[in-house]
C-alpha positions in Angstrom: -217.9 -37.5 -216.1 -216.1 -34.4 -217.3 -217.7 -31.9 -214.8 -216.1 -34.5 -211.8 -212.8 -34.7 -213.4 -212.9 -30.8 -213.3 -214.1 -30.7 -209.7 -211.3 -33.0 -208.3 -208.7 -30.7 -210.1 -209.6 -27.9 -207.8 -208.4 -30.3 -204.9 -204.4 -30.6 -204.7 -205.2 -33.6 -202.0 -206.8 -35.5 -204.5 -205.1 -37.0 -207.4 -207.4 -38.2 -210.5 -206.0 -40.8 -213.2 -208.1 -40.4 -216.0 -208.6 -43.7 -218.3 -210.6 -43.9 -221.2 -211.6 -47.0 -223.2 -212.6 -45.2 -226.5 -215.8 -47.5 -227.1 -217.0 -44.3 -229.0 -213.8 -42.8 -230.6 -215.4 -39.8 -232.0 -218.0 -39.3 -229.3 -215.3 -39.2 -227.1 -212.5 -36.9 -228.5 -214.3 -33.9 -229.1 -215.8 -34.1 -225.3 -212.1 -34.3 -223.7 -211.0 -31.3 -226.2 -214.2 -29.3 -225.0 -213.7 -29.8 -221.2 -209.7 -29.8 -221.7 -209.0 -33.1 -220.0 -206.1 -35.1 -221.4 -206.3 -38.8 -220.3 -203.6 -40.8 -218.7 -204.6 -44.2 -220.2 -206.4 -44.6 -223.8 -207.1 -48.0 -224.2 -208.6 -47.1 -228.0 -210.8 -50.2 -228.1 -213.3 -49.0 -230.8 -213.3 -51.3 -233.8 -215.4 -51.7 -236.9 -218.4 -54.0 -236.3 -217.6 -54.5 -232.6 -219.8 -56.4 -230.2 -220.8 -56.3 -226.8 -218.8 -59.0 -226.1 -215.7 -57.5 -227.6 -216.5 -54.2 -225.9 -216.7 -56.1 -222.3 -213.5 -58.7 -222.9 -211.3 -55.6 -224.1 -212.3 -53.2 -221.4 -211.3 -56.0 -219.0 -207.9 -57.0 -220.6 -207.2 -53.4 -221.0 -207.9 -52.0 -217.6 -206.1 -54.9 -215.8 -202.7 -53.5 -216.2 -204.0 -49.7 -215.7 -205.3 -50.8 -212.2 -202.3 -53.0 -211.5 -200.1 -49.8 -211.9 -202.2 -47.6 -210.3 -203.4 -48.9 -207.3 -206.3 -46.4 -206.9 -208.2 -45.9 -203.6 -211.2 -45.5 -205.5 -212.6 -46.1 -209.3 -215.8 -43.9 -210.5 -217.3 -45.1 -213.3 -220.5 -43.4 -214.8 -224.3 -44.3 -216.4 -225.0 -47.2 -218.0 -222.4 -48.0 -220.9 -220.6 -51.3 -221.4 -217.6 -49.7 -220.3 -219.0 -48.9 -217.2 -220.3 -52.4 -216.1 -216.6 -53.6 -217.4 -215.0 -50.9 -215.7 -216.3 -51.8 -212.3 -215.9 -55.6 -213.0 -212.2 -55.0 -213.6 -212.0 -52.7 -210.6 -214.0 -55.6 -208.4 -211.3 -58.2 -209.5 -208.5 -56.1 -208.8 -210.2 -55.7 -205.3 -210.4 -51.9 -205.5 -213.6 -50.4 -204.3 -215.9 -48.7 -206.8 -218.2 -45.8 -206.9 -220.7 -45.2 -209.3 -221.9 -41.7 -211.0 -225.9 -41.4 -212.2 -226.6 -44.9 -210.1 -229.9 -46.1 -209.3 -232.0 -45.6 -212.6 -234.1 -48.4 -213.4 -236.5 -49.5 -215.7 -237.2 -53.0 -214.4 -236.8 -54.4 -217.9 -233.8 -56.1 -218.6 -233.9 -55.8 -222.3 -235.3 -52.2 -222.5 -233.1 -50.0 -222.7 -230.6 -52.8 -223.9 -227.8 -53.4 -223.0 -227.9 -50.3 -220.8 -230.6 -51.6 -218.1 -228.3 -54.3 -217.1 -225.3 -52.4 -217.4 -226.6 -50.2 -214.3 -227.8 -53.1 -212.2 -224.7 -55.1 -212.7 -222.5 -52.1 -211.6 -225.2 -51.7 -208.9 -224.2 -54.9 -207.7 -220.3 -54.4 -207.6 -220.4 -50.9 -206.4 -219.1 -49.4 -203.0 -220.4 -45.9 -203.4 -223.9 -45.1 -205.2 -224.1 -41.3 -206.5 -228.0 -41.4 -206.9 -229.2 -38.6 -209.3 -232.7 -38.3 -207.5 -234.5 -39.5 -204.3 -236.2 -42.1 -206.9 -232.8 -43.6 -208.0 -232.0 -43.8 -204.4 -235.1 -45.7 -203.3 -234.5 -48.1 -206.3 -231.2 -48.8 -204.7 -232.6 -49.4 -201.0 -235.1 -51.7 -202.6 -231.8 -53.5 -204.0 -230.6 -53.6 -200.6 -227.5 -51.2 -200.8 -226.8 -49.6 -197.5 -228.4 -46.2 -197.0 -225.0 -44.8 -195.9 -223.6 -45.8 -199.4 -226.0 -43.8 -201.2 -225.8 -40.0 -201.8 -228.4 -38.3 -203.7 -226.3 -35.6 -205.9 -228.2 -34.3 -208.9 -227.2 -35.4 -212.5 -223.5 -34.3 -213.4 -224.9 -34.0 -217.0 -226.7 -30.7 -216.0 -223.6 -29.5 -214.5 -221.7 -30.0 -217.9 -224.7 -28.5 -219.5 -224.3 -25.5 -217.8 -220.8 -25.2 -218.7 -221.2 -25.6 -222.2 -224.4 -23.5 -223.4 -223.7 -20.2 -224.5 -226.0 -17.3 -225.3 -225.2 -16.0 -228.9 -223.5 -19.3 -230.0 -222.3 -19.5 -233.7 -222.4 -22.8 -235.2 -219.2 -23.4 -237.5 -221.5 -25.2 -239.8 -222.5 -22.6 -241.8 -225.7 -23.9 -243.5 -226.7 -25.3 -240.0 -226.4 -21.5 -238.6 -228.3 -19.8 -241.5 -231.2 -22.7 -240.9 -231.3 -21.5 -237.2 -231.6 -18.1 -238.2 -234.6 -18.4 -240.5 -237.1 -17.6 -237.8 -238.8 -21.1 -237.9 -239.7 -23.2 -235.1 -237.3 -26.2 -234.7 -238.1 -29.6 -233.4 -234.6 -31.4 -233.1 -234.7 -35.3 -233.3 -232.3 -38.2 -232.7 -233.0 -41.7 -232.6 -230.5 -44.6 -232.3 -231.8 -47.3 -229.8 -231.6 -50.8 -230.9 -235.4 -51.8 -229.6 -236.2 -49.2 -232.2 -234.3 -50.6 -235.0 -236.7 -51.2 -238.0 -240.4 -50.7 -238.3 -240.2 -48.6 -235.0 -238.4 -46.0 -236.4 -240.6 -46.1 -239.6 -243.8 -45.4 -237.6 -242.2 -42.3 -236.0 -240.7 -41.2 -239.0 -244.1 -41.2 -240.8 -245.9 -39.7 -237.9 -243.3 -36.9 -238.2 -243.6 -36.4 -242.0 -247.4 -36.3 -241.7 -247.3 -33.7 -238.8 -244.9 -31.4 -240.8 -247.4 -31.6 -243.8 -249.9 -29.7 -241.2 -247.1 -27.3 -240.3 -245.6 -25.9 -242.8 -243.2 -23.1 -240.4 -241.5 -26.1 -238.8 -238.1 -27.5 -239.5 -236.6 -30.4 -238.3 -233.1 -30.7 -237.4 -231.9 -34.4 -237.1 -228.3 -35.3 -236.6 -228.2 -38.8 -237.8 -226.6 -41.6 -236.0 -223.9 -43.4 -237.6 -225.1 -46.9 -237.2 -226.4 -48.0 -241.0 -229.2 -49.7 -239.7 -230.6 -46.6 -238.6 -229.4 -44.7 -241.4 -231.2 -46.8 -244.0 -234.6 -45.9 -242.5 -233.8 -42.4 -242.2 -233.0 -42.3 -246.0 -236.1 -44.2 -247.1 -238.3 -42.1 -245.0 -237.1 -38.7 -244.5 -234.4 -37.8 -247.2 -235.3 -34.9 -249.6 -238.1 -33.3 -247.6 -237.6 -30.0 -247.1 -238.5 -29.4 -243.9 -236.2 -32.0 -242.7 -232.6 -31.1 -242.3 -230.4 -34.3 -242.1 -226.9 -33.4 -240.4 -224.1 -35.5 -239.4 -223.9 -36.4 -235.5 -222.9 -33.0 -233.7 -220.4 -32.6 -231.2 -221.4 -32.2 -227.6 -221.0 -28.2 -227.8 -223.0 -27.6 -230.6 -225.9 -30.3 -230.0 -226.1 -28.8 -226.3 -226.7 -25.4 -228.3 -228.7 -26.8 -230.7 -231.2 -28.1 -228.1 -231.2 -24.2 -226.8 -232.5 -23.3 -229.8 -235.3 -25.9 -230.6 -239.2 -25.6 -229.4 -238.9 -29.4 -228.6 -237.1 -32.6 -228.5 -238.1 -35.8 -230.3 -235.7 -38.5 -228.9 -235.0 -42.0 -228.0 -232.0 -40.8 -225.8 -231.4 -41.3 -222.2 -229.5 -38.1 -221.2 -231.7 -35.9 -223.5 -234.8 -36.5 -221.0 -232.5 -34.8 -218.2 -230.9 -32.2 -220.4 -233.6 -30.7 -222.5 -235.9 -29.8 -219.9 -233.0 -27.8 -217.8 -232.9 -25.6 -220.7 -237.1 -25.5 -220.8 -237.7 -27.9 -224.0 -240.8 -30.3 -223.8 -239.3 -33.9 -224.5 -241.3 -36.7 -226.4 -239.5 -39.8 -225.8 -240.3 -42.7 -228.5 -239.8 -45.4 -225.8 -242.0 -47.7 -224.4 -240.1 -47.4 -221.1 -237.5 -45.0 -219.3 -235.1 -45.3 -216.6 -235.9 -41.7 -216.0 -239.5 -42.0 -214.4 -238.7 -38.8 -212.6 -239.0 -36.5 -215.6 -242.3 -38.0 -216.8 -243.7 -37.6 -212.9 -242.3 -34.0 -213.0 -244.3 -33.1 -216.6 -240.8 -32.3 -218.5 -241.1 -35.6 -220.5 -243.9 -37.8 -222.1 -243.3 -41.3 -223.1 -245.1 -42.2 -226.8 -243.5 -45.5 -227.5 -243.2 -45.4 -231.4 -246.9 -46.2 -232.2 -247.8 -43.8 -234.9 -251.0 -42.1 -233.6 -249.3 -41.4 -230.2 -246.5 -39.7 -231.8 -248.6 -37.9 -234.5 -251.3 -36.8 -231.7 -248.3 -35.5 -228.9 -246.7 -33.5 -231.7 -249.4 -32.0 -232.8 -250.6 -30.9 -229.1 -247.2 -29.4 -228.5 -247.3 -27.5 -231.7 -250.9 -26.2 -231.5 -251.9 -25.8 -228.1 -249.9 -23.2 -226.0 -251.3 -24.0 -222.2 -250.0 -27.9 -223.1 -246.8 -26.6 -224.6 -246.2 -24.4 -221.5 -247.1 -27.3 -218.8 -244.1 -29.1 -220.0 -241.9 -26.3 -220.9 -242.3 -24.8 -217.4 -242.2 -27.8 -215.3 -239.4 -28.1 -213.1 -236.6 -30.4 -214.2 -236.0 -33.2 -211.3 -232.2 -33.6 -212.2 -230.6 -31.3 -210.3 -228.8 -27.7 -209.5 -225.5 -28.2 -211.4 -223.7 -28.7 -208.2 -223.6 -32.5 -208.3 -219.9 -32.6 -209.2 -219.2 -30.7 -205.7 -221.2 -33.0 -204.0 -219.7 -36.2 -205.1 -216.0 -34.6 -204.9 -217.1 -33.6 -201.4 -218.1 -37.4 -200.1 -215.1 -38.8 -201.9 -213.2 -36.3 -199.8 -214.9 -37.0 -196.3 -214.7 -40.6 -196.8 -211.1 -41.1 -198.5 -209.2 -38.8 -196.7 -210.9 -39.9 -193.5 -209.7 -43.1 -194.0 
């Protein structure tokens, strides 16, 4: 959402009121600092061991007085978080129109990814304006009986943010990480965190990775490990102490974006990375059975491997050993836009809000 906020700032006839829930405090603050955004309201709901029910309730209760005071003409929410769904619901209860940035992504399985798939679907039902990143996302919305004039295909704002962040010659503040990246070895960047992969599925992925590394001594894996203790336990059991695996704390957005830019490929179960990495020319192997971003699979920038040991091992080996196979993914055209999504979104808002 940061590029949308910055684009609104260019238009004096518009005023944005930024409200954050801080569902993930540390992840939020570094992005706000990077894009120089000072929230007007900070609900600060994060607490140890919070549940989905906790987040939903706290967001609804926290937004009620904000919306009553500000009475905005439009509430914008983004993506697939529980904050997104609860924010849209709070706006609906206040009879305020809602715009959904990154609308229309679907897997068709309400439990994969969980809870993100239903967060998106429920948000879509509550929305008045749908800013779809791709033509396929638009088609998904049309199938759900959204009126065509309420959908705008914009590209994805994540590409806008990435282009504002990646720098040639970026120097990492972590001196050990900077030294690793200067070593001349091929780098695999890895992230895992999805609930549906906890436990044995992650174990299979890590074991496949270990066996690939044993046959490729020139490869180094940089793995920012998610804070969740369930994830960390399996990581420690399977990967700790391996010389070719560098385990680091989660990185802020700016260094992580620049880390992806230095990688030869990405192994992940993240959603957003499926859009970001291809814009940098990096093949992505997705250790999930479903994706709400099938455009990337169709374009050839992403491959779904699931968490099956044999499939993960085979696809990693092909990308590392077969130059033609690698080039086909690295040079495929990213379907998620040209970095101008925020401009299109704000243009649509101005045409409709100011007209009315």
